[in-house]
C-alpha positions, 0 to 999 in steps of 0.5 A: 074712414067715414066722412061724418065721424061720431062725436065721441070718436072725434073727441078721442082723435082730437085728444090724441092729436094734441098729445103729439104736438110739441111741448110749449117753448117756455117749458125748456128754461123751466125744466133745464135752466135759462142757458140750455137750448133744446128743441121743444119735441124733447119734452114731448113724450108721446111721439106718433105719426099718422103714417107709422102708428095707428090709433085703434080708437 
């Protein structure tokens, strides 16, 4: 990829990067109840890796 990225493309890449992060820890008791212990990635629906799946943006 080019060293200097176009601002619109950079914004799209930033948005995709935010979507692949784990969900906040406070969402687990809110969704499943106080006693349930789960990993925050269970609430993240868009799971993508820079190695596996390319974006085509």
